[in-house]
Structures are given as structure tokens and as C-alpha cells.
N, C-alpha and C positions, 0 to 999 in steps of 0.2 A: 425414113421420115417418122417422126414421133407420132404418138396417138393424140389426135386433136379431139378434145371433148369439151364442149360447153357443159364438156360433160359436167287479295281474298275476294274472290268472285262470288256474288250473291244473286246473280241473275240467270244462272244456268247457261251462260255463253262464255267463251274464253275472254281473257284480258287483252289489252292491247300491247302484247310483247311479241316480238320475233324471237328467233333462236337466240338472238343477242342478249335479251334481257337488258338490264341498266348498269352494265359493268362499270363503266367510267364514272357514271353518277354515283354509284355505291362506293367506289374507291374514293372519290373526292369527298363524299359524306364522311366517311371514316377519317380521312386526313384532316378535315376541318373540326371535327368534334372530339376526336379521341384525345386523351391527355397527352400522349407523346405524338402531337401533331407533325404532319409531314412538312418538311422544308423544301425549298427549290432545290432542283438537281444541280450537281456540279456540271461544268462544261461538258457537252457531249463529245465523245471520241470513241474509237473502236477499241481502245483499251479497257481492260476490266476496271471496274470501280475501285477506289481507294479501299483497302482492307480495313475493317473496323473490328475491334477486339469484341468477342461476346460479352454481353451484358446480363443475359439471363442464365441463372444457374440451374443445374440439374434438378435441385430440390424444387425450384420455381416451376419448372416444367412438370415435375411429378405432381405437385400440388394442383396445377391447372388440369392435368389428366384425371386426377382423382375427382375433381368437381365436374368434369365433362359429362358424364352420364346424367347427372341431376339436371344439368342445364338443358340437355337435349330433351330429356322427358318433360321438363316444365314447359318448353317451347312447343312440343307436340301436343300436350295437353291444352295449352292456350289456343293453338291454331287449328288442331284436329287434323294436321297433315298425317296421312296414313303411314308412310314408311320413310325411314331414314338410315343412311350408312355412313359412318364417319371413320376416318383413318388419320393418325398423327405420326410423323416421322420426325425423330430427333437424333442427330449425329449418326446418321445412316442406319438407324434402328427404328423398327415399327414399335411404337410405345403405346399406341391405342388402335384398335381394330374391332368394330362392333356394328351390328345391325340392330334396328329397333322397329317395332310395328309390323305392319302387313304389306305383302307384295301387291295385293288387290283386296280392296274392301269386300267383306262378305264372303270370301273364298279362303280356304285353307292354304297356308304358306307364309312363314315368317321371313322378313328381311334378315339376311346374313351378310357377312363380308364378301360372299361370293355371288350375291344377287346383282344381275346386270341392270344398270340404270342407263337411261339417256342422258347424256352429258350436256346437250344444248350448247351454248357458247363456251362453255369449258373446253369444247373442242378446239378453240382457236390457239391456246398455248400448246395443246397436244400437236396440232398441225404445224405451228412454228418449229417445234422440235423436229418434225420430220424434215421441214425445209432446211433447217440449220444443218442437217446431216447431208442433204443434197448439195448444199453450198461448199460444204467441206470436202465433198467428193469432186468439186470443180465442174459439176454439171452445168452450173450457171452461177451468177453472182446476185447478191441482194439488189444491186443496181442494174441488173439485166432488164431491159424493156420487155414488157409482157408480150408485145406483138411479134418478137423474135421467135416466140414458140406457139403463140395464138395469133396467126397473121390476120384472122377474121375479126378479132377483137378491136372494138372501136368505142371511143367516147365522143361527145358532141363536138368537142373542139380537135381539129386534125393534128395540131402541134402537141396537145396533151396526149393524144393517142399514141403518137410517135415516141414520146418520152416518159410515160408512166411506167413505173418499175415495180418489181416484186414488192419491194419495201414500201413504196408509196401506197400500194393497195392493201398490204398487210397491216399498216399502221393508220388506215382510213384517212389519208391526206391526199387522195386523188382529186377531190372536188365533186365526186359524186354526192347527191344529197342523202340525207339520213335514211338508212334502210332501203336504198334503192333496189328495186327488183322484187322485193318481198311480196307485194301485192299480186305480182304475176304468178309467184308460187302458190299463193292461196287459191288463184283461179285454175290451178292444175297444170300450168305450163312447166316443161322441164327445163333442165339446166341449160341445154343448148339454145332454147328459145329465149331464156331469161338473158343469158350473157350476150346474146346477139342482138338484144333490144335495149341495152343499157345506153347506147349511143343517142337515144332519144331523151335521155334525162338532162336536165339543165345542170350546169357546173358552177361551183363556187370556185374561188381562187385556188389554183394548183399549188399544193405544198404549203399553203398558208391557212387552210381552213380544215377542221376536223368534222367528220360525220361518219358514224358507224355504219358500215355497209357490209352486209353478209356476202353479197354476191360479188362485190369488189374484192373481198378477201378470197373468195372461192375462185375467182379468175386468176389470181396470182398463184394459188396452189395448182390449179390445173395447168399453168404454164410450167411449173416445176415438174409435174408429172410428164408433161410432153418432153421436157429437156431430158428426163431419164427414160424416155421411150416406153412409158408404161401408163396405167390408169392410176388415179389417186389412191383408190382403195387398196390396190396392190403395193404401191410405194409405201404407204403407211405400215402395212403389214410387213413388208420385207426389210424396211430400214429402222422400224421402231418396235412394233408389237412382238415380233418373233424374236429379235436379238435380246430384248428386254425381258422375254418370257412373260409377256402380258397376254396370257393365253385365252382370256375371255373378252378381250378388247377388239372392237371392229369399226370400221368406217362405212359399213354398209348396213341398212335398215333391215335387210333380210336376215342377217345374222342375229341382231336383236330380236326379231320377231320369233324366230325359231328356238330361242333360249328357253330351256325348261324352267330355269330359276331367274325370272326377270320380274322387275317392278314396272307394273303398267302405270300410265299416266292417270291422274285424277284431277277433277275440278270440283269447286264447291257449288251445289245446286241452289235453287231459289229457297230451299227449306234450311240452308246452312249445313247441309250434310255433303260429305265427299263422295263422289261417284266416278267410276271409270267409264267416261262417256265418250272421249275422242281417242284417235290413233294419230300420232304425229310422224309422218314419214318425211325426214329431212334429207333424203338422198340428193335433191337438187343442189343443196348447199352443204354437201357432206364435210368439206374441210373446215366450214365456218360452224357447223351446228350438228353434224351427223354422227358423231362418235358415240358409242355405247361401251361401257366399261363397269367394272366392279371396284369396290373400296379397296380390295386386296391388290388388284392389278394397279390401281392408282398410286399405292405406296410404292411400288417399283418405279413409276415415273417420277414421283416426289423425290425418291433417293437419288435418282439419276440427275434431276434438276439441281439438287442441293449439293451434288458432288461434281459439278462441272462436266456432266456428261458420262460419268463413269458409274458402273454398277457392277457389284461383285467382282472388282478388279479389272473389268473389261471396259475399255473406252468405246461406249455405243454410239455417242455423238461427239464430234470435235468440240473441245472446250471453247475455242475461241468464237466459233460460230454460235454456240448456245449462248454464251455471254453477250453476244451482240443482240439476241432477242430480249435481252434484260435491260437495254439502255432505252432512254427516252427518244422518241422520234418526232413527237409533236405534242403541244398542249392540248389536251382533251377537255378540260374543265378550267378555263380561266378564273382566278379568284374574283369574288364580288366585293365584299367589304375588305378594307385593308388588312384585316386580321385573318382573313381566309387563306387557304393554301391552294395552290394550282394543282390539278391533276394532269398526269401525262399518260400517253400511250406509246408503248413500244412496238415490237413485233409479236402480236398475239398476247400482250401482257399489259395491264395496268401497272405503271411504274411510279413509285414515289420515294422520297427519302426523309427519314424522321429526324428529329432535332439532334440526335446523336450521329447522323450521317449514314444510318443503316438503310440499305435498300429494301425496299418492300415490294413484293410482286403479288398481284392478285387478279382474279378474274371470276366473274359469276356467269351463270348460264340460266336461261328462263325460256320455258315454252308455256305461253298462255293456255296451251292444251293440256298442260298438266305435269310439268317437271321444273325443278329449281336445284341448281348446284352452286358450288363455291369452292375455290382454292385460294389460299393465302400462304405466302412463304416470306420468311425473314432468312435470307441466305447467310448473313453474318452469324446467325444463331443456329444454323443448320436445322432449321425448325419450319415444319410445314403442316398444314391441315387441309383436308378435302372432305367436303360435305355434299352427299347426294340425297335428293328427295324425289319422291314421286307424287308431288302435289304441285298445283300452279302457284306462282310466286306469292307469298304472303310475308316474306322477310325471314323465314325460318332459317334457311341454309346460310344465309350471310351472317345472320346474328349469332349463329352457333360458332362461326370462325371469329367474329369480333369479340365475343364474349371470351373464348379461349385465350386469344392473345392479350386482352385486357387482364384476365386472371393471372396469366404467366407474368406479366409486367407489373401490375398494380395490385395483385391479390384478389381482385374481383372486377366485374364490369363497371366501366366508368359512365355508361349511358344505359337507358333501356332500349337496347339496340333492336329488339324485336318490334316494338312499336314505331321507333323512328324509321326503321327501314320498310316496315309495312306501310307507313304513310307516304314514302317515296314511291313505292309501287302503285298504291292507290291514286296518287296524283297523276301518275303516267296513264293509269287506266282511263281517267276522266278526260285527260287532255286530248284524246283522239275522238271523242264524241261529238256529234253534232250540237250546235247551240239551239237547234230546233227540235222540239218534242213532236215527232211525227205522229204520235198516238193521239194527239189532241189538235184536231183541225181548228183553224181560227173560226170565230164566230162570223157568219155571213160568207163562208168559204164558197168560191166559185165552183160551178159544176165542172166535171170533166167533159171534153168533147167526145164524139162518137169514137169507138174503139178504133176504127180503120184510120183515123187520123194519125194515130201513134204507131200502128203495127208497120213492120218492115224491118229491113236489115241496115244497120248503120256501121260505118267503118271508122277504125282508129289505128294508126300505125304501131301504136305501143301495145295496147290491149287486145288488138285483134277485133273480129266482128262482134257486134251486139245485136240481137234479133229480139224484136218485141212481138208477141203473138197474143191473140185472144182465144182463150180456151174456156168454152162453156161460160162466156159472158164475163170472164175475168182476165186481165191483162198480166202477162208474164214476160219477164226479161230473161234472156238466155245469153250467158257470157262465160268466156273461158275456153279451155282446150276441149273439154268433154262434149258439149258445154254444160255449165251449171245452170239450173233453173231457179229463178227467184220471183215469188209471187208479188206483184205490185199492189200496193194499197194507196187508194186515192187520198191526197191531202188537201189540195186546193187548186183550182184551175188546171193548169198543165203540169202541175207537181205531184209527183207520187212518192212512195218510199218502199224500201224493202229491208229485210233483216239480213245483215252482213254475216258471213261464216268464215271460219279458218283461224289461222294464228293470230291474224291482225284484225279480227272482228271488232266493230265499233258500235254495235246496236244497230238502231234504224238509221239509214241514210237516205237522202233525197235523190230523186231522179227527176230533172226538170227538162221538158221539152220546149223547143222553140219552133213555133208554128208560123209558116210563111203566108203570104197573101193568097197563095193557092189553096189554103186550107189543109195543107199537109205538114206534118213536123219535119223540119229539115235537119235538126240537130237534137242531140239529147246529152245533157251533162250529168254524171253520176258523181254526187258530192264526195263520197269517201275515196274515189279514184283521182280527185282533182287536186290533191295537196301540192303536186309540183306542176300544176297546169296542164296535166295530160288526160284529164277526165272527160273531154268532149268528143262525142262520136257524130259523124256526118252521114246522113243518108245516102246510100248508093244511088 
């Protein structure tokens, strides 16, 4: 039997990003506004896309590379992001590899090509490379139902549970809601708990709706590891990192933590300065967001991707299965106005085609707790760039890539990408916040009842127990695996608030008690946990 494991911020707290970042949104943003806008894809098939002759000359690439350092420095100066590492591969050669800035603000140590960064959701195309190798080994197929290898895995609908495949979960078309399970991770729950509780999440139409889910993707990868009778971390090491000689790359947070030359995560504080404040352990979603690597190692992965799985003359990953990861599986960003272009998601990749029929692959990664990464490739040009940063998302990583490709094709940037992408991230930050300002109670706010009306333990099948205690005359809420303690601040009547924490923090959120005729609170609803209707806890 195989191994079964479920297994620009200015307020001093993290943005509303998960390990995912805004990969598909940013890909669609580029496709819509770039001069060489993406066209719709050709009919989907398992065959490789039609070959397109290269259109970017060696001189154009050289000119873009020559301007890259200045563009990076300008972006760092504008945003203040502490450290950046960038690599460019063209025609199987590393034509640019450089580090900029500091590994940690206020401490000695410059970023180099060998500095280890957390990749966040850039982990997904790395993971799909690993899965492509497993499929090539006939361990399973993209169409293998996940429950064949994770028999305890379940979604809300029994039919979907039986039929959901590796490809469905890796392309985010299972019907799970956006970022399902991420809030459980913030509360300290491990992979086994999170994957075991996805069955409570409501579902959208199966294979007809797209929603980005780190833990759906993770479940697929864990099924692959089970098919190979190993752990995900060892599978990634044995099938990709070791054969590709990516010696500083790992899918384990412990390896990142012990690296001497590592870039720590940074956020912008209330004074507008960057500080190393948080630690982001993404082991629970390792396949989706837990890889750490260096710019130098990523050049080897880029070369492999651009050479159909071959590196230094050795076929590391089967070409046919690697090409399958590059094909559209579902529309991720439907066009809005008639002039807009649709965005697509493949198997761990954002996929688009430009007006010349060239395939464009990309992915970004973002930790609100302090990392932002980006990869973009034009396989027809044998050209790719990877950008790693140690600051929370402000648009720098993505804009460096967009500026580079614009410069190579048009002679210079066609947009102010840094401002445009920064606005996308800023909009996402605000979207998750409560419309209620809990720091300003309404005039004539009703008093709270006695503390013992609210104290006690409340149950929730998804989030587990919630306990309210009265400590030295102040109410506290205890929630999560450890559990975490949150001080409650009274707002009005039976409504309180607390400051959220973690990767998906949204500032202050509401906590509303329902008091019965017996004078005791029977239920409590936590606003930030109720996005999918799962945030109500019932008194034991």
C-alpha cells in the first residue's frame, strides 16, 4: 500500500493573498493590455501545439537583457522591495543571472544567484513537472480518479468525489470554491485535517467552473505520491531536483529554514518601511506553494521546460507529458468587453496564445507574509525569465517579467506595468476586508451583555471548536489547532471584533452572537470565516 498523506502593505499586517497569488488575473491582465495581445487557443488536444517560427532575434534578446538591470533597480527603488534575483534563459543558455539587494533588511548578506527564496505558487508549475514524470512512468494518468490513491478524500458531492481526477484538481476545475482550505491553514491545521475537511465546502459545477484552490492542487499531487509509494517531498527530489541537479531546491520548509544563504520574507510596516516580521511555513500545501529554490537552480528548470523535458542531453521528463501541462484545460478569466482576451489554465500553468500563434506560459506566486515570484516563457522563442523577490506583492516580480518581454519584442515597456499590477494587488487586498469599520462603534451602540452569556465552547464541523473565555474582565476567542487566542473588542450589542492573522488576514472581522430566550448565546458567527457559509459555530 502506498503512503497516504493528506499529507504594498501599509498597515503592518499581511495582504489578502494565499500562496497562490493572483496568477491567472495577472496573466489575463497582460494578455488584455500588452501590444501583442493573446488570442484564443487552438482546439485542445493531447498533441503538441503547432510549431511557430521564432520572431525575436538574438540581438533583440541581448538588448532586452542589457536593459534588464536598470529596470530591476528602478522597480526596487520605487517599491523598496529588499531583495531580487533574476534569471533569463535563451536557446538553452543562461544569458542573465544576477541578484540585487539584501537577503534581510538591516543584516549583512547580499542577494546572489545562489540565494534561496520561497517560490509560493510558482511551486505549481514545478509540481506539474514532477507529475508529468510520474505519468510518463505509467504510475497513473492525468485522468486517474484521485480517490484511487487517496480513498479517504471526499468532496461534498459523492459523484464528483468518485470522478474528480488529477487533471481536474491541478487545473482548478473540481468545483471547489476559490482558495478552499486556506483559512484552515491559517488556523494551524495540518494537511491531513485540511484535505479531510474539503468535503464540507460547497461546490460549483464540476469541470465547468474555475476557482484557484491550493489544497485541491495539493490533493492531486499527494495522490501521485501515493501512486509512487512515497512522500511528495521525496518524489519531487528523486524525479526532478536530483536528476536536474537543482541542488538547492526543496519541497520542505525545514530545508529552506536551514539554508545559510536564504532570503527571508518581508512586509511593509505602517511607516512604509520593509521589515522581516513573519515566517511562512507552507508545508501543508507543499506541492502548491512550498518549494524553495535559487535563481541558478531555476535556470535548469527553465532550460528543461524549454527543451521538452531534456537537460544537458538527458531526457529528465517525458516530452509528451510535459507538453500536456502546457495545454489549456479550462477558461480561467473569461473576457469582459468584446476586445478583451480570455485567460486559460493548464496543469500548473497559465496558458495563452498571442496574435502570432505563439504559446505563452506564465505563473506568479505571492505570500502576503512576504514573498512574490514570477515565471514567463515563450517556448517558440526558447526564451524564459524567472523573478524571485523577498517582499510581499507590490507588482515588482511580475512587472520585471512583463517589461523584459515587452523590451525584447517592442524595444521597451508598452505599459507602466509596475503601477498597473500594483493596482491589481491593491484591489485584491481591499476585496477581502469587512465593509464595517469595527474601530468605530455606531453612535448609540448597545451595551454588551454579561460575559457569561457568551462564554463557553461552540462546535463547527469544518473549523473545529471555538471557545470564548473571560480573562480578567475581557472576552477572548480561541480557535484553531493550537488553539490561537484572539482578544475580542466590543462593537455594539452582541457583536464584537478581533484582528485576523496569517496569510489571509483581512484586518478586523466581526463576531456576532445569537442569544436565545434562555439568556445564553446559542450560536456565534465569525464574519471572515463565513465566505462560503461555513462560519457559524453552535454551542455544545
